[in-house]
Backbone as JSON Lines, residues from 0, in Angstrom:
{"i":0,"aa":"X","n":[95.03,108.77,-1.64],"ca":[93.95,110.27,-1.86],"c":[94.21,111.02,-3.29]}
{"i":1,"aa":"X","n":[93.73,111.2,-3.56],"ca":[94.14,112.14,-5.1],"c":[93.84,113.13,-5.37]}
{"i":2,"aa":"X","n":[94.19,113.28,-6.38],"ca":[94.5,115.03,-6.67],"c":[92.76,115.91,-5.9]}
{"i":3,"aa":"X","n":[93.38,116.91,-5.42],"ca":[92.18,117.97,-4.71],"c":[91.55,117.08,-3.97]}
{"i":4,"aa":"X","n":[92.2,116.29,-3.36],"ca":[92.06,115.67,-1.83],"c":[92.67,116.5,-0.77]}
{"i":5,"aa":"X","n":[92.69,117.14,0.13],"ca":[93.16,117.53,0.93],"c":[93.62,117.14,1.86]}
{"i":6,"aa":"X","n":[94.85,117.32,2.79],"ca":[95.98,116.17,3.27],"c":[96.8,117.47,4.38]}
{"i":7,"aa":"X","n":[96.28,117.91,5.16],"ca":[96.47,118.71,5.74],"c":[97.17,118.06,6.92]}
{"i":8,"aa":"X","n":[98.37,118.71,7.45],"ca":[99.32,118.48,8.48],"c":[100.03,116.84,7.79]}
{"i":9,"aa":"X","n":[100.02,116.35,6.78],"ca":[100.66,115.43,6.02],"c":[102.03,115.18,6.16]}
{"i":10,"aa":"X","n":[102.84,114.69,6.6],"ca":[104.18,115.23,6.86],"c":[105.16,114.37,5.14]}
{"i":11,"aa":"X","n":[104.41,113.29,4.61],"ca":[105.13,112.54,3.39],"c":[105.59,113.8,2.45]}
{"i":12,"aa":"X","n":[106.51,113.47,1.52],"ca":[106.92,113.93,0.41],"c":[108.11,115.14,0.92]}
{"i":13,"aa":"X","n":[107.83,116.25,0.46],"ca":[108.88,117.49,1.08],"c":[107.6,118.75,1.28]}
{"i":14,"aa":"X","n":[106.56,118.32,2.51],"ca":[106.09,119.17,2.7],"c":[106.39,119.77,3.66]}
{"i":15,"aa":"X","n":[107.28,119.75,4.14],"ca":[108.06,121.13,5.13],"c":[108.82,122.48,4.2]}
{"i":16,"aa":"X","n":[109.0,121.83,3.26],"ca":[109.25,123.22,2.58],"c":[108.34,124.46,2.49]}
{"i":17,"aa":"X","n":[108.44,125.7,2.84],"ca":[107.25,126.61,2.93],"c":[107.97,127.63,2.01]}
{"i":18,"aa":"X","n":[106.88,128.24,1.34],"ca":[106.71,129.38,0.21],"c":[105.47,130.05,0.51]}
{"i":19,"aa":"X","n":[106.15,130.98,-0.31],"ca":[104.47,132.1,-0.59],"c":[103.27,131.59,-0.41]}
{"i":20,"aa":"X","n":[102.07,132.3,0.32],"ca":[101.19,131.25,0.42],"c":[99.75,132.17,-0.28]}
{"i":21,"aa":"X","n":[99.99,132.9,-1.56],"ca":[99.21,133.66,-1.81],"c":[98.35,133.66,-3.18]}
{"i":22,"aa":"X","n":[98.17,132.53,-3.32],"ca":[97.9,131.54,-4.56],"c":[96.58,131.59,-4.68]}
{"i":23,"aa":"X","n":[95.41,131.78,-5.46],"ca":[94.32,132.03,-5.2],"c":[94.47,130.22,-5.51]}
{"i":24,"aa":"X","n":[92.72,129.49,-5.43],"ca":[92.79,128.26,-6.04],"c":[92.44,128.06,-7.15]}
{"i":25,"aa":"X","n":[92.98,127.15,-7.89],"ca":[92.91,127.05,-9.51],"c":[91.95,125.71,-9.92]}
{"i":26,"aa":"X","n":[92.08,125.13,-10.87],"ca":[91.01,124.16,-11.2],"c":[92.29,123.25,-11.73]}
{"i":27,"aa":"X","n":[92.57,122.33,-11.19],"ca":[93.05,120.81,-12.23],"c":[92.98,121.17,-13.76]}
{"i":28,"aa":"X","n":[94.07,120.87,-14.35],"ca":[93.71,121.34,-15.81],"c":[93.87,119.39,-15.93]}
{"i":29,"aa":"X","n":[94.34,118.69,-15.09],"ca":[94.2,117.09,-15.86],"c":[92.33,116.88,-15.29]}
{"i":30,"aa":"X","n":[92.04,116.94,-14.41],"ca":[90.91,116.45,-13.63],"c":[90.14,117.62,-13.46]}
{"i":31,"aa":"X","n":[89.64,118.4,-14.2],"ca":[88.84,120.04,-14.25],"c":[87.74,119.63,-13.14]}
{"i":32,"aa":"X","n":[87.22,118.91,-12.52],"ca":[86.16,119.1,-11.54],"c":[87.16,119.17,-9.94]}
{"i":33,"aa":"X","n":[88.47,118.97,-9.78],"ca":[89.54,119.14,-9.04],"c":[89.84,120.43,-8.55]}
{"i":34,"aa":"X","n":[90.08,121.1,-7.76],"ca":[90.34,122.7,-6.83],"c":[91.55,121.79,-6.32]}
{"i":35,"aa":"X","n":[92.58,122.7,-7.06],"ca":[94.22,122.45,-6.04],"c":[94.33,124.06,-5.33]}
{"i":36,"aa":"X","n":[95.12,123.85,-4.21],"ca":[95.19,125.42,-3.98],"c":[96.9,125.28,-3.52]}
{"i":37,"aa":"X","n":[97.31,126.56,-2.66],"ca":[98.56,126.48,-2.75],"c":[99.11,125.54,-1.77]}
{"i":38,"aa":"X","n":[98.42,124.81,-0.75],"ca":[98.93,123.58,-0.35],"c":[99.38,122.79,-1.28]}
{"i":39,"aa":"X","n":[98.55,122.37,-2.67],"ca":[98.49,121.35,-3.21],"c":[100.21,121.56,-3.81]}
{"i":40,"aa":"X","n":[101.01,123.04,-3.83],"ca":[101.88,123.3,-4.51],"c":[102.95,122.85,-3.17]}
{"i":41,"aa":"X","n":[102.64,123.29,-2.51],"ca":[103.5,123.25,-0.97],"c":[103.61,121.49,0.09]}
{"i":42,"aa":"X","n":[103.0,120.93,-0.62],"ca":[102.69,119.66,-0.03],"c":[102.82,118.93,-1.06]}
{"i":43,"aa":"X","n":[104.23,118.11,-1.38],"ca":[103.8,117.14,-2.32],"c":[103.86,115.83,-2.9]}
{"i":44,"aa":"X","n":[102.7,115.89,-1.39],"ca":[102.46,113.93,-1.36],"c":[101.53,113.75,-1.84]}
{"i":45,"aa":"X","n":[100.79,114.51,-2.2],"ca":[99.85,114.04,-3.5],"c":[99.77,113.95,-4.91]}
{"i":46,"aa":"X","n":[101.7,114.03,-5.26],"ca":[102.07,113.62,-6.5],"c":[102.44,112.19,-6.37]}
{"i":47,"aa":"X","n":[101.67,111.27,-7.03],"ca":[102.12,109.62,-6.4],"c":[101.83,109.14,-7.6]}
{"i":48,"aa":"X","n":[101.56,110.42,-9.3],"ca":[101.92,109.52,-10.55],"c":[101.73,109.97,-11.33]}
{"i":49,"aa":"X","n":[102.27,109.58,-13.07],"ca":[102.49,110.36,-13.63],"c":[101.76,111.84,-14.02]}
{"i":50,"aa":"X","n":[100.06,111.18,-14.07],"ca":[99.07,112.24,-13.97],"c":[99.06,112.95,-13.51]}
{"i":51,"aa":"X","n":[99.18,113.16,-11.62],"ca":[99.28,113.84,-10.7],"c":[100.6,114.99,-11.06]}
{"i":52,"aa":"X","n":[101.6,114.56,-11.22],"ca":[102.96,115.16,-11.71],"c":[102.75,116.81,-13.19]}
{"i":53,"aa":"X","n":[101.89,115.88,-13.81],"ca":[101.08,116.66,-14.69],"c":[100.39,117.98,-13.98]}
{"i":54,"aa":"X","n":[99.46,117.6,-13.34],"ca":[98.87,118.67,-12.76],"c":[99.87,119.91,-11.74]}
{"i":55,"aa":"X","n":[100.71,119.29,-11.57],"ca":[101.23,119.76,-10.42],"c":[101.98,120.88,-11.46]}
{"i":56,"aa":"X","n":[102.65,120.11,-12.24],"ca":[103.89,121.22,-13.56],"c":[102.61,122.33,-14.14]}
{"i":57,"aa":"X","n":[101.27,121.76,-14.45],"ca":[100.55,122.86,-14.74],"c":[100.27,123.7,-13.57]}
{"i":58,"aa":"X","n":[99.92,123.61,-12.78],"ca":[100.04,124.34,-11.5],"c":[100.9,125.5,-11.23]}
{"i":59,"aa":"X","n":[102.22,124.82,-11.34],"ca":[103.52,125.84,-10.94],"c":[103.03,126.56,-12.35]}
{"i":60,"aa":"X","n":[103.12,126.1,-13.69],"ca":[102.92,126.9,-14.72],"c":[102.06,128.12,-14.62]}
{"i":61,"aa":"X","n":[101.23,127.96,-14.2],"ca":[99.74,129.01,-13.66],"c":[100.33,129.94,-13.0]}
{"i":62,"aa":"X","n":[101.29,129.49,-11.48],"ca":[101.86,130.4,-10.73],"c":[102.63,131.35,-10.76]}
{"i":63,"aa":"X","n":[103.42,130.95,-12.18],"ca":[104.73,131.82,-12.86],"c":[103.99,132.44,-13.75]}
{"i":64,"aa":"X","n":[103.26,132.86,-14.24],"ca":[102.75,133.52,-14.9],"c":[102.65,134.35,-13.82]}
{"i":65,"aa":"X","n":[102.24,134.64,-12.7],"ca":[101.93,136.18,-11.74],"c":[103.17,136.1,-11.3]}
{"i":66,"aa":"X","n":[103.61,137.92,-11.62],"ca":[105.09,137.69,-11.08],"c":[105.54,138.15,-9.74]}
{"i":67,"aa":"X","n":[103.58,138.93,-9.19],"ca":[103.6,138.92,-7.52],"c":[103.75,137.75,-6.67]}
{"i":68,"aa":"X","n":[103.94,136.18,-7.16],"ca":[103.98,135.35,-6.08],"c":[105.49,134.85,-5.57]}
{"i":69,"aa":"X","n":[105.79,135.99,-5.72],"ca":[107.29,135.44,-5.03],"c":[108.31,134.84,-5.7]}
{"i":70,"aa":"X","n":[108.23,133.99,-6.65],"ca":[109.36,133.13,-7.21],"c":[110.76,134.27,-7.46]}
{"i":71,"aa":"X","n":[111.86,133.75,-6.53],"ca":[113.22,134.26,-6.5],"c":[113.64,133.81,-8.03]}
{"i":72,"aa":"X","n":[113.35,133.15,-8.67],"ca":[114.35,132.82,-9.75],"c":[112.67,132.75,-10.96]}
{"i":73,"aa":"X","n":[112.3,133.92,-11.65],"ca":[111.06,133.87,-12.59],"c":[111.47,133.58,-13.6]}
{"i":74,"aa":"X","n":[112.63,133.63,-14.08],"ca":[112.85,133.26,-15.28],"c":[113.57,132.03,-15.82]}
{"i":75,"aa":"X","n":[113.59,131.37,-16.88],"ca":[114.17,129.87,-17.39],"c":[115.25,129.64,-16.89]}
{"i":76,"aa":"X","n":[116.53,130.33,-17.11],"ca":[117.75,129.97,-16.87],"c":[118.32,130.37,-15.33]}
{"i":77,"aa":"X","n":[117.56,131.17,-14.83],"ca":[117.26,131.39,-13.26],"c":[117.16,129.95,-12.05]}
{"i":78,"aa":"X","n":[115.7,129.53,-12.54],"ca":[115.02,128.71,-12.76],"c":[115.83,127.4,-13.17]}
{"i":79,"aa":"X","n":[116.25,126.86,-14.2],"ca":[117.33,126.1,-14.23],"c":[118.22,125.63,-13.43]}
{"i":80,"aa":"X","n":[119.52,126.63,-12.93],"ca":[119.83,126.78,-12.54],"c":[119.96,126.03,-10.76]}
{"i":81,"aa":"X","n":[118.62,127.2,-10.5],"ca":[118.12,126.78,-9.07],"c":[118.29,125.31,-8.74]}
{"i":82,"aa":"X","n":[117.44,125.06,-10.07],"ca":[116.78,123.56,-10.04],"c":[118.28,122.15,-9.96]}
{"i":83,"aa":"X","n":[119.26,122.72,-10.64],"ca":[120.44,121.79,-10.87],"c":[121.31,121.92,-9.25]}
{"i":84,"aa":"X","n":[120.93,123.11,-8.59],"ca":[121.8,123.95,-7.34],"c":[121.0,122.76,-6.43]}
{"i":85,"aa":"X","n":[120.13,122.92,-6.38],"ca":[119.13,122.46,-5.37],"c":[118.94,120.85,-5.52]}
{"i":86,"aa":"X","n":[119.06,120.03,-6.49],"ca":[119.23,118.49,-6.8],"c":[120.55,118.11,-6.42]}
{"i":87,"aa":"X","n":[121.78,119.18,-6.3],"ca":[122.96,118.98,-6.02],"c":[123.08,119.1,-4.72]}
{"i":88,"aa":"X","n":[122.52,119.74,-3.88],"ca":[122.54,120.16,-2.4],"c":[121.17,119.19,-1.8]}
{"i":89,"aa":"X","n":[120.71,118.36,-2.56],"ca":[119.61,118.0,-1.66],"c":[119.69,116.53,-0.71]}
{"i":90,"aa":"X","n":[121.13,116.42,-0.29],"ca":[121.7,115.22,0.64],"c":[121.39,116.16,1.83]}
{"i":91,"aa":"X","n":[122.06,117.7,1.39],"ca":[121.55,118.48,2.88],"c":[120.27,118.45,3.38]}
{"i":92,"aa":"X","n":[119.68,118.91,2.71],"ca":[117.82,119.27,2.77],"c":[117.48,117.32,3.64]}
{"i":93,"aa":"X","n":[117.95,116.84,2.81],"ca":[117.57,115.42,3.93],"c":[118.11,115.23,5.27]}
{"i":94,"aa":"X","n":[119.37,115.74,4.97],"ca":[120.21,115.19,6.2],"c":[120.08,116.22,7.38]}
{"i":95,"aa":"X","n":[119.53,117.53,7.39],"ca":[119.13,118.36,7.92],"c":[117.75,117.85,8.52]}
{"i":96,"aa":"X","n":[116.93,117.21,8.07],"ca":[115.18,116.6,7.8],"c":[115.65,115.16,9.15]}
{"i":97,"aa":"X","n":[116.92,114.69,9.16],"ca":[117.33,113.4,9.3],"c":[116.61,112.67,8.95]}
{"i":98,"aa":"X","n":[116.86,112.7,7.49],"ca":[115.82,111.42,6.42],"c":[116.83,111.06,5.27]}
{"i":99,"aa":"X","n":[116.5,109.98,5.29],"ca":[118.03,109.39,4.39],"c":[117.59,110.29,2.71]}
{"i":100,"aa":"X","n":[119.01,109.89,1.94],"ca":[118.61,111.01,0.42],"c":[117.42,109.17,-0.19]}
{"i":101,"aa":"X","n":[116.59,109.53,-0.76],"ca":[116.33,108.8,-1.87],"c":[117.05,108.1,-2.87]}
{"i":102,"aa":"X","n":[117.27,106.73,-3.04],"ca":[117.72,106.25,-4.07],"c":[117.4,106.39,-5.7]}
{"i":103,"aa":"X","n":[116.07,106.32,-5.27],"ca":[115.63,106.48,-6.45],"c":[114.37,107.66,-6.76]}
{"i":104,"aa":"X","n":[114.37,108.67,-7.4],"ca":[113.19,109.59,-7.13],"c":[112.19,108.84,-7.57]}
{"i":105,"aa":"X","n":[110.71,109.43,-6.31],"ca":[109.68,109.29,-6.81],"c":[108.88,110.5,-7.27]}
{"i":106,"aa":"X","n":[107.55,110.82,-7.83],"ca":[106.74,111.72,-8.63],"c":[106.49,112.73,-7.51]}
{"i":107,"aa":"X","n":[106.85,112.55,-5.88],"ca":[106.51,112.99,-5.18],"c":[107.73,114.14,-5.46]}
{"i":108,"aa":"X","n":[109.22,113.87,-5.12],"ca":[110.1,114.1,-5.11],"c":[110.48,114.85,-6.14]}
{"i":109,"aa":"X","n":[110.07,114.39,-7.58],"ca":[110.6,115.33,-8.95],"c":[109.52,116.79,-8.55]}
{"i":110,"aa":"X","n":[108.56,116.5,-8.07],"ca":[107.78,117.54,-7.62],"c":[108.26,118.71,-6.91]}
{"i":111,"aa":"X","n":[108.73,118.3,-5.93],"ca":[109.24,118.63,-4.61],"c":[110.57,119.54,-5.2]}
{"i":112,"aa":"X","n":[111.7,118.74,-5.94],"ca":[112.58,119.63,-6.67],"c":[111.92,120.63,-7.64]}
{"i":113,"aa":"X","n":[110.77,120.49,-8.29],"ca":[110.45,121.5,-9.39],"c":[110.26,123.0,-8.37]}
{"i":114,"aa":"X","n":[109.22,122.45,-7.42],"ca":[108.99,123.75,-6.28],"c":[109.97,124.39,-5.96]}
{"i":115,"aa":"X","n":[110.86,123.48,-5.39],"ca":[112.38,124.02,-4.69],"c":[112.81,125.19,-5.43]}
{"i":116,"aa":"X","n":[113.2,124.55,-7.1],"ca":[113.53,125.71,-8.04],"c":[113.15,127.2,-8.04]}
{"i":117,"aa":"X","n":[111.61,126.9,-7.69],"ca":[111.03,128.31,-7.23],"c":[111.86,129.28,-6.65]}
{"i":118,"aa":"X","n":[112.15,129.09,-5.55],"ca":[113.01,129.33,-4.45],"c":[114.26,129.42,-4.13]}
{"i":119,"aa":"X","n":[114.66,128.24,-4.69],"ca":[116.23,128.54,-4.09],"c":[116.76,129.48,-4.8]}
{"i":120,"aa":"X","n":[118.57,129.87,-4.11],"ca":[119.11,130.45,-4.1],"c":[120.67,130.55,-3.95]}
């Protein structure tokens, strides 16, 4: 499935991460006919190509512009520190889920890492 398709209940990627769910639907900046939702941010399984990752990052940027979205790390320095910390600790994330730590990141994992950095403390 491509950008904008719904994959409710899909367990791939980092879909088990949970974050505030108060973001309005937004238009995909890469494919303007597609609509991305908060589920598009929390379920990264749809991020399978570089173009999907570009759409995902643009969606994160739109969300970041609204302080009410609940990000724990709204400044660039805090966000990057959280990204580094989550990346360093991701063995624990996968271990807690009973999953192997990926040897190589894929587009979905990169998106999940970017998402985790919004809230990781």
